[in-house]
CHARMM-style PDB file with segment names, atoms N, HN, CA, C and O in Angstrom:
ATOM      1  N   MET     1     110.882  92.166 105.538  1.00  0.00      PROA
ATOM      2  CA  MET     1     109.625  92.278 104.813  1.00  0.00      PROA
ATOM      3  C   MET     1     109.026  93.656 105.069  1.00  0.00      PROA
ATOM      4  O   MET     1     109.265  94.265 106.111  1.00  0.00      PROA
ATOM      5  N   ALA     2     108.254  94.134 104.116  1.00  0.00      PROA
ATOM      6  HN  ALA     2     108.060  93.639 103.269  1.00  0.00      PROA
ATOM      7  CA  ALA     2     107.670  95.466 104.231  1.00  0.00      PROA
ATOM      8  C   ALA     2     106.626  95.513 105.343  1.00  0.00      PROA
ATOM      9  O   ALA     2     105.920  94.541 105.608  1.00  0.00      PROA
ATOM     10  N   GLU     3     106.557  96.652 105.967  1.00  0.00      PROA
ATOM     11  HN  GLU     3     107.131  97.442 105.752  1.00  0.00      PROA
ATOM     12  CA  GLU     3     105.586  96.853 107.048  1.00  0.00      PROA
ATOM     13  C   GLU     3     104.183  96.965 106.459  1.00  0.00      PROA
ATOM     14  O   GLU     3     103.969  97.659 105.464  1.00  0.00      PROA
ATOM     15  N   ASN     4     103.228  96.273 107.083  1.00  0.00      PROA
ATOM     16  HN  ASN     4     103.401  95.709 107.891  1.00  0.00      PROA
ATOM     17  CA  ASN     4     101.847  96.343 106.592  1.00  0.00      PROA
ATOM     18  C   ASN     4     101.266  97.724 106.805  1.00  0.00      PROA
ATOM     19  O   ASN     4     101.451  98.349 107.849  1.00  0.00      PROA
ATOM     20  N   THR     5     100.561  98.178 105.791  1.00  0.00      PROA
ATOM     21  HN  THR     5     100.411  97.670 104.943  1.00  0.00      PROA
ATOM     22  CA  THR     5      99.918  99.474 105.878  1.00  0.00      PROA
ATOM     23  C   THR     5      98.609  99.315 106.643  1.00  0.00      PROA
ATOM     24  O   THR     5      97.791  98.458 106.307  1.00  0.00      PROA
ATOM     25  N   ALA     6      98.414 100.115 107.643  1.00  0.00      PROA
ATOM     26  HN  ALA     6      99.079 100.811 107.917  1.00  0.00      PROA
ATOM     27  CA  ALA     6      97.200 100.040 108.444  1.00  0.00      PROA
ATOM     28  C   ALA     6      96.026 100.594 107.659  1.00  0.00      PROA
ATOM     29  O   ALA     6      96.179 101.463 106.801  1.00  0.00      PROA
ATOM     30  N   LEU     7      94.872 100.078 107.967  1.00  0.00      PROA
ATOM     31  HN  LEU     7      94.747  99.372 108.664  1.00  0.00      PROA
ATOM     32  CA  LEU     7      93.657 100.524 107.292  1.00  0.00      PROA
ATOM     33  C   LEU     7      93.414 102.012 107.518  1.00  0.00      PROA
ATOM     34  O   LEU     7      92.955 102.708 106.612  1.00  0.00      PROA
ATOM     35  N   ALA     8      93.712 102.498 108.699  1.00  0.00      PROA
ATOM     36  HN  ALA     8      94.085 101.932 109.435  1.00  0.00      PROA
ATOM     37  CA  ALA     8      93.522 103.933 108.994  1.00  0.00      PROA
ATOM     38  C   ALA     8      94.446 104.787 108.139  1.00  0.00      PROA
ATOM     39  O   ALA     8      94.047 105.851 107.666  1.00  0.00      PROA
ATOM     40  N   LYS     9      95.675 104.329 107.938  1.00  0.00      PROA
ATOM     41  HN  LYS     9      95.999 103.464 108.323  1.00  0.00      PROA
ATOM     42  CA  LYS     9      96.623 105.072 107.113  1.00  0.00      PROA
ATOM     43  C   LYS     9      96.151 105.085 105.660  1.00  0.00      PROA
ATOM     44  O   LYS     9      96.258 106.099 104.971  1.00  0.00      PROA
ATOM     45  N   LEU    10      95.627 103.946 105.206  1.00  0.00      PROA
ATOM     46  HN  LEU    10      95.540 103.123 105.766  1.00  0.00      PROA
ATOM     47  CA  LEU    10      95.111 103.859 103.843  1.00  0.00      PROA
ATOM     48  C   LEU    10      93.922 104.793 103.671  1.00  0.00      PROA
ATOM     49  O   LEU    10      93.793 105.443 102.634  1.00  0.00      PROA
ATOM     50  N   ARG    11      93.057 104.868 104.665  1.00  0.00      PROA
ATOM     51  HN  ARG    11      93.161 104.340 105.508  1.00  0.00      PROA
ATOM     52  CA  ARG    11      91.909 105.762 104.615  1.00  0.00      PROA
ATOM     53  C   ARG    11      92.374 107.214 104.486  1.00  0.00      PROA
ATOM     54  O   ARG    11      91.816 107.981 103.702  1.00  0.00      PROA
ATOM     55  N   THR    12      93.391 107.583 105.253  1.00  0.00      PROA
ATOM     56  HN  THR    12      93.844 106.959 105.889  1.00  0.00      PROA
ATOM     57  CA  THR    12      93.923 108.939 105.202  1.00  0.00      PROA
ATOM     58  C   THR    12      94.503 109.241 103.824  1.00  0.00      PROA
ATOM     59  O   THR    12      94.273 110.318 103.274  1.00  0.00      PROA
ATOM     60  N   MET    13      95.255 108.295 103.266  1.00  0.00      PROA
ATOM     61  HN  MET    13      95.443 107.420 103.712  1.00  0.00      PROA
ATOM     62  CA  MET    13      95.833 108.509 101.935  1.00  0.00      PROA
ATOM     63  C   MET    13      94.747 108.671 100.883  1.00  0.00      PROA
ATOM     64  O   MET    13      94.868 109.510  99.991  1.00  0.00      PROA
ATOM     65  N   ALA    14      93.690 107.879 100.979  1.00  0.00      PROA
ATOM     66  HN  ALA    14      93.591 107.198 101.704  1.00  0.00      PROA
ATOM     67  CA  ALA    14      92.588 107.969 100.019  1.00  0.00      PROA
ATOM     68  C   ALA    14      91.894 109.323 100.123  1.00  0.00      PROA
ATOM     69  O   ALA    14      91.593 109.954  99.110  1.00  0.00      PROA
ATOM     70  N   GLU    15      91.643 109.763 101.355  1.00  0.00      PROA
ATOM     71  HN  GLU    15      91.887 109.250 102.178  1.00  0.00      PROA
ATOM     72  CA  GLU    15      90.985 111.052 101.552  1.00  0.00      PROA
ATOM     73  C   GLU    15      91.835 112.199 101.015  1.00  0.00      PROA
ATOM     74  O   GLU    15      91.304 113.123 100.398  1.00  0.00      PROA
ATOM     75  N   ARG    16      93.144 112.153 101.242  1.00  0.00      PROA
ATOM     76  HN  ARG    16      93.575 111.403 101.743  1.00  0.00      PROA
ATOM     77  CA  ARG    16      94.032 113.200 100.739  1.00  0.00      PROA
ATOM     78  C   ARG    16      94.088 113.216  99.216  1.00  0.00      PROA
ATOM     79  O   ARG    16      94.381 114.243  98.604  1.00  0.00      PROA
ATOM     80  N   SER    17      93.803 112.065  98.615  1.00  0.00      PROA
ATOM     81  HN  SER    17      93.564 111.231  99.113  1.00  0.00      PROA
ATOM     82  CA  SER    17      93.792 111.968  97.151  1.00  0.00      PROA
ATOM     83  C   SER    17      92.436 112.357  96.568  1.00  0.00      PROA
ATOM     84  O   SER    17      92.254 112.355  95.351  1.00  0.00      PROA
ATOM     85  N   GLY    18      91.493 112.689  97.436  1.00  0.00      PROA
ATOM     86  HN  GLY    18      91.641 112.691  98.425  1.00  0.00      PROA
ATOM     87  CA  GLY    18      90.175 113.088  96.965  1.00  0.00      PROA
ATOM     88  C   GLY    18      89.245 111.921  96.715  1.00  0.00      PROA
ATOM     89  O   GLY    18      88.218 112.080  96.055  1.00  0.00      PROA
ATOM     90  N   LEU    19      89.588 110.737  97.235  1.00  0.00      PROA
ATOM     91  HN  LEU    19      90.422 110.607  97.771  1.00  0.00      PROA
ATOM     92  CA  LEU    19      88.753 109.557  97.052  1.00  0.00      PROA
ATOM     93  C   LEU    19      87.909 109.328  98.294  1.00  0.00      PROA
ATOM     94  O   LEU    19      88.401 109.448  99.416  1.00  0.00      PROA
ATOM     95  N   SER    20      86.655 109.004  98.098  1.00  0.00      PROA
ATOM     96  HN  SER    20      86.255 108.907  97.187  1.00  0.00      PROA
ATOM     97  CA  SER    20      85.834 108.629  99.245  1.00  0.00      PROA
ATOM     98  C   SER    20      85.478 107.163  99.060  1.00  0.00      PROA
ATOM     99  O   SER    20      84.570 106.819  98.303  1.00  0.00      PROA
ATOM    100  N   LEU    21      86.201 106.313  99.758  1.00  0.00      PROA
ATOM    101  HN  LEU    21      86.939 106.593 100.373  1.00  0.00      PROA
ATOM    102  CA  LEU    21      86.029 104.869  99.644  1.00  0.00      PROA
ATOM    103  C   LEU    21      85.399 104.323 100.917  1.00  0.00      PROA
ATOM    104  O   LEU    21      85.657 104.815 102.015  1.00  0.00      PROA
ATOM    105  N   SER    22      84.573 103.305 100.752  1.00  0.00      PROA
ATOM    106  HN  SER    22      84.364 102.906  99.860  1.00  0.00      PROA
ATOM    107  CA  SER    22      83.949 102.665 101.907  1.00  0.00      PROA
ATOM    108  C   SER    22      84.973 101.784 102.622  1.00  0.00      PROA
ATOM    109  O   SER    22      86.048 101.502 102.091  1.00  0.00      PROA
ATOM    110  N   GLU    23      84.624 101.360 103.825  1.00  0.00      PROA
ATOM    111  HN  GLU    23      83.751 101.589 104.256  1.00  0.00      PROA
ATOM    112  CA  GLU    23      85.501 100.459 104.580  1.00  0.00      PROA
ATOM    113  C   GLU    23      85.734  99.169 103.798  1.00  0.00      PROA
ATOM    114  O   GLU    23      86.836  98.620 103.806  1.00  0.00      PROA
ATOM    115  N   GLU    24      84.692  98.691 103.125  1.00  0.00      PROA
ATOM    116  HN  GLU    24      83.797  99.137 103.118  1.00  0.00      PROA
ATOM    117  CA  GLU    24      84.808  97.464 102.337  1.00  0.00      PROA
ATOM    118  C   GLU    24      85.794  97.648 101.182  1.00  0.00      PROA
ATOM    119  O   GLU    24      86.617  96.771 100.920  1.00  0.00      PROA
ATOM    120  N   GLU    25      85.712  98.780 100.497  1.00  0.00      PROA
ATOM    121  HN  GLU    25      85.044  99.492 100.709  1.00  0.00      PROA
ATOM    122  CA  GLU    25      86.621  99.050  99.383  1.00  0.00      PROA
ATOM    123  C   GLU    25      88.062  99.178  99.873  1.00  0.00      PROA
ATOM    124  O   GLU    25      88.989  98.671  99.240  1.00  0.00      PROA
ATOM    125  N   LEU    26      88.242  99.858 101.001  1.00  0.00      PROA
ATOM    126  HN  LEU    26      87.489 100.270 101.515  1.00  0.00      PROA
ATOM    127  CA  LEU    26      89.587  99.994 101.570  1.00  0.00      PROA
ATOM    128  C   LEU    26      90.148  98.629 101.959  1.00  0.00      PROA
ATOM    129  O   LEU    26      91.325  98.345 101.734  1.00  0.00      PROA
ATOM    130  N   SER    27      89.306  97.799 102.537  1.00  0.00      PROA
ATOM    131  HN  SER    27      88.350  98.029 102.720  1.00  0.00      PROA
ATOM    132  CA  SER    27      89.739  96.456 102.942  1.00  0.00      PROA
ATOM    133  C   SER    27      90.147  95.611 101.742  1.00  0.00      PROA
ATOM    134  O   SER    27      91.067  94.798 101.829  1.00  0.00      PROA
ATOM    135  N   LYS    28      89.463  95.807 100.629  1.00  0.00      PROA
ATOM    136  HN  LYS    28      88.715  96.467 100.558  1.00  0.00      PROA
ATOM    137  CA  LYS    28      89.814  95.070  99.405  1.00  0.00      PROA
ATOM    138  C   LYS    28      91.134  95.557  98.816  1.00  0.00      PROA
ATOM    139  O   LYS    28      91.881  94.769  98.235  1.00  0.00      PROA
ATOM    140  N   LEU    29      91.426  96.843  98.958  1.00  0.00      PROA
ATOM    141  HN  LEU    29      90.819  97.483  99.430  1.00  0.00      PROA
ATOM    142  CA  LEU    29      92.658  97.416  98.419  1.00  0.00      PROA
ATOM    143  C   LEU    29      93.888  97.069  99.257  1.00  0.00      PROA
ATOM    144  O   LEU    29      94.992  96.948  98.726  1.00  0.00      PROA
ATOM    145  N   LEU    30      93.696  96.913 100.548  1.00  0.00      PROA
ATOM    146  HN  LEU    30      92.799  97.012 100.979  1.00  0.00      PROA
ATOM    147  CA  LEU    30      94.811  96.756 101.479  1.00  0.00      PROA
ATOM    148  C   LEU    30      95.764  95.602 101.142  1.00  0.00      PROA
ATOM    149  O   LEU    30      96.977  95.808 101.177  1.00  0.00      PROA
ATOM    150  N   PRO    31      95.272  94.397 100.817  1.00  0.00      PROA
ATOM    151  CA  PRO    31      96.224  93.315 100.489  1.00  0.00      PROA
ATOM    152  C   PRO    31      97.115  93.625  99.282  1.00  0.00      PROA
ATOM    153  O   PRO    31      98.303  93.302  99.288  1.00  0.00      PROA
ATOM    154  N   GLY    32      96.549  94.244  98.261  1.00  0.00      PROA
ATOM    155  HN  GLY    32      95.584  94.507  98.256  1.00  0.00      PROA
ATOM    156  CA  GLY    32      97.339  94.597  97.084  1.00  0.00      PROA
ATOM    157  C   GLY    32      98.395  95.642  97.392  1.00  0.00      PROA
ATOM    158  O   GLY    32      99.511  95.575  96.878  1.00  0.00      PROA
ATOM    159  N   ILE    33      98.046  96.602  98.228  1.00  0.00      PROA
ATOM    160  HN  ILE    33      97.139  96.656  98.645  1.00  0.00      PROA
ATOM    161  CA  ILE    33      99.002  97.638  98.612  1.00  0.00      PROA
ATOM    162  C   ILE    33     100.128  97.037  99.429  1.00  0.00      PROA
ATOM    163  O   ILE    33     101.297  97.360  99.215  1.00  0.00      PROA
ATOM    164  N   ASN    34      99.786  96.166 100.363  1.00  0.00      PROA
ATOM    165  HN  ASN    34      98.837  95.904 100.538  1.00  0.00      PROA
ATOM    166  CA  ASN    34     100.818  95.511 101.169  1.00  0.00      PROA
ATOM    167  C   ASN    34     101.724  94.634 100.302  1.00  0.00      PROA
ATOM    168  O   ASN    34     102.931  94.566 100.532  1.00  0.00      PROA
ATOM    169  N   ARG    35     101.141  93.967  99.308  1.00  0.00      PROA
ATOM    170  HN  ARG    35     100.160  94.022  99.121  1.00  0.00      PROA
ATOM    171  CA  ARG    35     101.934  93.147  98.381  1.00  0.00      PROA
ATOM    172  C   ARG    35     102.894  94.030  97.591  1.00  0.00      PROA
ATOM    173  O   ARG    35     104.053  93.666  97.388  1.00  0.00      PROA
ATOM    174  N   SER    36     102.413  95.192  97.144  1.00  0.00      PROA
ATOM    175  HN  SER    36     101.472  95.488  97.308  1.00  0.00      PROA
ATOM    176  CA  SER    36     103.275  96.118  96.405  1.00  0.00      PROA
ATOM    177  C   SER    36     104.428  96.614  97.269  1.00  0.00      PROA
ATOM    178  O   SER    36     105.562  96.701  96.798  1.00  0.00      PROA
ATOM    179  N   HSD    37     104.151  96.936  98.520  1.00  0.00      PROA
ATOM    180  HN  HSD    37     103.230  96.865  98.903  1.00  0.00      PROA
ATOM    181  CA  HSD    37     105.205  97.385  99.438  1.00  0.00      PROA
ATOM    182  C   HSD    37     106.247  96.288  99.617  1.00  0.00      PROA
ATOM    183  O   HSD    37     107.447  96.563  99.663  1.00  0.00      PROA
ATOM    184  N   SER    38     105.789  95.059  99.716  1.00  0.00      PROA
ATOM    185  HN  SER    38     104.815  94.836  99.678  1.00  0.00      PROA
ATOM    186  CA  SER    38     106.693  93.928  99.880  1.00  0.00      PROA
ATOM    187  C   SER    38     107.567  93.742  98.635  1.00  0.00      PROA
ATOM    188  O   SER    38     108.769  93.501  98.745  1.00  0.00      PROA
ATOM    189  N   GLN    39     106.961  93.854  97.463  1.00  0.00      PROA
ATOM    190  HN  GLN    39     105.985  94.050  97.373  1.00  0.00      PROA
ATOM    191  CA  GLN    39     107.711  93.710  96.217  1.00  0.00      PROA
ATOM    192  C   GLN    39     108.738  94.828  96.056  1.00  0.00      PROA
ATOM    193  O   GLN    39     109.848  94.585  95.582  1.00  0.00      PROA
ATOM    194  N   ILE    40     108.382  96.029  96.439  1.00  0.00      PROA
ATOM    195  HN  ILE    40     107.481  96.226  96.824  1.00  0.00      PROA
ATOM    196  CA  ILE    40     109.321  97.160  96.367  1.00  0.00      PROA
ATOM    197  C   ILE    40     110.521  96.891  97.264  1.00  0.00      PROA
ATOM    198  O   ILE    40     111.663  97.138  96.875  1.00  0.00      PROA
ATOM    199  N   ALA    41     110.259  96.383  98.469  1.00  0.00      PROA
ATOM    200  HN  ALA    41     109.332  96.182  98.785  1.00  0.00      PROA
ATOM    201  CA  ALA    41     111.352  96.078  99.396  1.00  0.00      PROA
ATOM    202  C   ALA    41     112.274  95.007  98.814  1.00  0.00      PROA
ATOM    203  O   ALA    41     113.493  95.096  98.963  1.00  0.00      PROA
ATOM    204  N   GLU    42     111.706  93.998  98.155  1.00  0.00      PROA
ATOM    205  HN  GLU    42     110.716  93.926  98.034  1.00  0.00      PROA
ATOM    206  CA  GLU    42     112.520  92.954  97.528  1.00  0.00      PROA
ATOM    207  C   GLU    42     113.385  93.522  96.408  1.00  0.00      PROA
ATOM    208  O   GLU    42     114.560  93.175  96.295  1.00  0.00      PROA
ATOM    209  N   LEU    43     112.814  94.387  95.585  1.00  0.00      PROA
ATOM    210  HN  LEU    43     111.858  94.669  95.677  1.00  0.00      PROA
ATOM    211  CA  LEU    43     113.568  94.979  94.482  1.00  0.00      PROA
ATOM    212  C   LEU    43     114.699  95.863  94.990  1.00  0.00      PROA
ATOM    213  O   LEU    43     115.776  95.896  94.396  1.00  0.00      PROA
ATOM    214  N   ARG    44     114.462  96.574  96.081  1.00  0.00      PROA
ATOM    215  HN  ARG    44     113.587  96.547  96.564  1.00  0.00      PROA
ATOM    216  CA  ARG    44     115.500  97.452  96.622  1.00  0.00      PROA
ATOM    217  C   ARG    44     116.705  96.665  97.112  1.00  0.00      PROA
ATOM    218  O   ARG    44     117.812  97.202  97.154  1.00  0.00      PROA
ATOM    219  N   GLU    45     116.514  95.406  97.482  1.00  0.00      PROA
ATOM    220  HN  GLU    45     115.615  94.969  97.447  1.00  0.00      PROA
ATOM    221  CA  GLU    45     117.638  94.572  97.910  1.00  0.00      PROA
ATOM    222  C   GLU    45     118.620  94.330  96.764  1.00  0.00      PROA
ATOM    223  O   GLU    45     119.811  94.124  96.999  1.00  0.00      PROA
ATOM    224  N   PHE    46     118.127  94.354  95.530  1.00  0.00      PROA
ATOM    225  HN  PHE    46     117.159  94.522  95.338  1.00  0.00      PROA
ATOM    226  CA  PHE    46     118.977  94.122  94.370  1.00  0.00      PROA
ATOM    227  C   PHE    46     119.769  95.360  93.971  1.00  0.00      PROA
ATOM    228  O   PHE    46     120.754  95.255  93.241  1.00  0.00      PROA
ATOM    229  N   MET    47     119.357  96.503  94.431  1.00  0.00      PROA
ATOM    230  HN  MET    47     118.556  96.588  95.024  1.00  0.00      PROA
ATOM    231  CA  MET    47     120.022  97.752  94.071  1.00  0.00      PROA
ATOM    232  C   MET    47     121.212  97.950  95.006  1.00  0.00      PROA
ATOM    233  O   MET    47     121.059  98.406  96.140  1.00  0.00      PROA
ATOM    234  N   THR    48     122.389  97.603  94.514  1.00  0.00      PROA
ATOM    235  HN  THR    48     122.512  97.233  93.593  1.00  0.00      PROA
ATOM    236  CA  THR    48     123.581  97.670  95.355  1.00  0.00      PROA
ATOM    237  C   THR    48     124.277  99.019  95.289  1.00  0.00      PROA
ATOM    238  O   THR    48     124.994  99.391  96.218  1.00  0.00      PROA
ATOM    239  N   ASP    49     124.081  99.745  94.222  1.00  0.00      PROA
ATOM    240  HN  ASP    49     123.499  99.443  93.467  1.00  0.00      PROA
ATOM    241  CA  ASP    49     124.698 101.061  94.136  1.00  0.00      PROA
ATOM    242  C   ASP    49     123.607 102.128  94.184  1.00  0.00      PROA
ATOM    243  O   ASP    49     122.421 101.819  94.067  1.00  0.00      PROA
ATOM    244  N   ARG    50     123.996 103.329  94.348  1.00  0.00      PROA
ATOM    245  HN  ARG    50     124.959 103.580  94.443  1.00  0.00      PROA
ATOM    246  CA  ARG    50     123.037 104.422  94.487  1.00  0.00      PROA
ATOM    247  C   ARG    50     122.898 105.220  93.191  1.00  0.00      PROA
ATOM    248  O   ARG    50     122.473 106.375  93.225  1.00  0.00      PROA
ATOM    249  N   ILE    51     123.245 104.630  92.066  1.00  0.00      PROA
ATOM    250  HN  ILE    51     123.590 103.692  92.039  1.00  0.00      PROA
ATOM    251  CA  ILE    51     123.126 105.307  90.780  1.00  0.00      PROA
ATOM    252  C   ILE    51     121.722 105.074  90.238  1.00  0.00      PROA
ATOM    253  O   ILE    51     121.257 103.937  90.157  1.00  0.00      PROA
ATOM    254  N   GLU    52     121.062 106.149  89.874  1.00  0.00      PROA
ATOM    255  HN  GLU    52     121.440 107.072  89.940  1.00  0.00      PROA
ATOM    256  CA  GLU    52     119.715 106.042  89.328  1.00  0.00      PROA
ATOM    257  C   GLU    52     119.769 105.428  87.928  1.00  0.00      PROA
ATOM    258  O   GLU    52     120.692 105.712  87.164  1.00  0.00      PROA
ATOM    259  N   PRO    53     118.798 104.597  87.588  1.00  0.00      PROA
ATOM    260  CA  PRO    53     118.749 104.057  86.229  1.00  0.00      PROA
ATOM    261  C   PRO    53     118.424 105.168  85.228  1.00  0.00      PROA
ATOM    262  O   PRO    53     117.873 106.205  85.596  1.00  0.00      PROA
ATOM    263  N   ALA    54     118.766 104.941  83.981  1.00  0.00      PROA
ATOM    264  HN  ALA    54     119.213 104.098  83.682  1.00  0.00      PROA
ATOM    265  CA  ALA    54     118.504 105.935  82.941  1.00  0.00      PROA
ATOM    266  C   ALA    54     117.002 106.175  82.824  1.00  0.00      PROA
ATOM    267  O   ALA    54     116.206 105.239  82.891  1.00  0.00      PROA
ATOM    268  N   ALA    55     116.632 107.418  82.652  1.00  0.00      PROA
ATOM    269  HN  ALA    55     117.279 108.179  82.597  1.00  0.00      PROA
ATOM    270  CA  ALA    55     115.220 107.763  82.534  1.00  0.00      PROA
ATOM    271  C   ALA    55     114.698 107.476  81.135  1.00  0.00      PROA
ATOM    272  O   ALA    55     113.516 107.182  80.957  1.00  0.00      PROA
ATOM    273  N   ILE    56     115.583 107.562  80.136  1.00  0.00      PROA
ATOM    274  HN  ILE    56     116.543 107.801  80.280  1.00  0.00      PROA
ATOM    275  CA  ILE    56     115.175 107.310  78.753  1.00  0.00      PROA
ATOM    276  C   ILE    56     116.240 106.476  78.060  1.00  0.00      PROA
ATOM    277  O   ILE    56     117.391 106.427  78.493  1.00  0.00      PROA
ATOM    278  N   PHE    57     115.843 105.828  76.990  1.00  0.00      PROA
ATOM    279  HN  PHE    57     114.908 105.868  76.638  1.00  0.00      PROA
ATOM    280  CA  PHE    57     116.778 105.067  76.170  1.00  0.00      PROA
ATOM    281  C   PHE    57     116.520 105.433  74.722  1.00  0.00      PROA
ATOM    282  O   PHE    57     115.394 105.328  74.236  1.00  0.00      PROA
ATOM    283  N   VAL    58     117.566 105.861  74.036  1.00  0.00      PROA
ATOM    284  HN  VAL    58     118.481 105.946  74.431  1.00  0.00      PROA
ATOM    285  CA  VAL    58     117.451 106.207  72.625  1.00  0.00      PROA
ATOM    286  C   VAL    58     118.367 105.256  71.860  1.00  0.00      PROA
ATOM    287  O   VAL    58     119.590 105.371  71.938  1.00  0.00      PROA
ATOM    288  N   ALA    59     117.783 104.327  71.131  1.00  0.00      PROA
ATOM    289  HN  ALA    59     116.789 104.234  71.068  1.00  0.00      PROA
ATOM    290  CA  ALA    59     118.547 103.298  70.426  1.00  0.00      PROA
ATOM    291  C   ALA    59     119.479 103.884  69.373  1.00  0.00      PROA
ATOM    292  O   ALA    59     120.542 103.321  69.114  1.00  0.00      PROA
ATOM    293  N   SER    60     119.102 104.994  68.768  1.00  0.00      PROA
ATOM    294  HN  SER    60     118.238 105.452  68.978  1.00  0.00      PROA
ATOM    295  CA  SER    60     119.944 105.587  67.717  1.00  0.00      PROA
ATOM    296  C   SER    60     121.191 106.228  68.264  1.00  0.00      PROA
ATOM    297  O   SER    60     122.083 106.573  67.488  1.00  0.00      PROA
ATOM    298  N   ARG    61     121.296 106.404  69.559  1.00  0.00      PROA
ATOM    299  HN  ARG    61     120.572 106.125  70.189  1.00  0.00      PROA
ATOM    300  CA  ARG    61     122.455 107.048  70.156  1.00  0.00      PROA
ATOM    301  C   ARG    61     123.385 106.083  70.862  1.00  0.00      PROA
ATOM    302  O   ARG    61     124.217 106.518  71.658  1.00  0.00      PROA
ATOM    303  N   THR    62     123.278 104.815  70.606  1.00  0.00      PROA
ATOM    304  HN  THR    62     122.601 104.462  69.960  1.00  0.00      PROA
ATOM    305  CA  THR    62     124.159 103.868  71.261  1.00  0.00      PROA
ATOM    306  C   THR    62     125.553 103.987  70.687  1.00  0.00      PROA
ATOM    307  O   THR    62     125.726 104.221  69.491  1.00  0.00      PROA
ATOM    308  N   GLU    63     126.537 103.826  71.537  1.00  0.00      PROA
ATOM    309  HN  GLU    63     126.397 103.636  72.508  1.00  0.00      PROA
ATOM    310  CA  GLU    63     127.926 103.921  71.119  1.00  0.00      PROA
ATOM    311  C   GLU    63     128.571 102.547  71.237  1.00  0.00      PROA
ATOM    312  O   GLU    63     128.267 101.773  72.145  1.00  0.00      PROA
ATOM    313  N   THR    64     129.452 102.267  70.315  1.00  0.00      PROA
ATOM    314  HN  THR    64     129.700 102.896  69.577  1.00  0.00      PROA
ATOM    315  CA  THR    64     130.237 101.029  70.421  1.00  0.00      PROA
ATOM    316  C   THR    64     131.554 101.360  71.075  1.00  0.00      PROA
ATOM    317  O   THR    64     132.175 102.376  70.762  1.00  0.00      PROA
ATOM    318  N   ARG    65     131.969 100.534  71.955  1.00  0.00      PROA
ATOM    319  HN  ARG    65     131.464  99.709  72.209  1.00  0.00      PROA
ATOM    320  CA  ARG    65     133.231 100.796  72.657  1.00  0.00      PROA
ATOM    321  C   ARG    65     134.213  99.713  72.367  1.00  0.00      PROA
ATOM    322  OT1 ARG    65     135.338  99.750  72.865  1.00  0.00      PROA
TER     323      ARG     65
END
């Protein structure tokens, strides 16, 4: 499972982004951020190869094989 992000780390990230958030606002954001980290970790388990997915898809350029 993903490591929980500490409130102090979240405060630092917010400040570096130019946001001034109160302790209450940071506390409200923390569960969602931790949930996102957990979901990212779950998705990475499905990625068995190291090939990046296509950045774009153009339907008119599909080839039949």
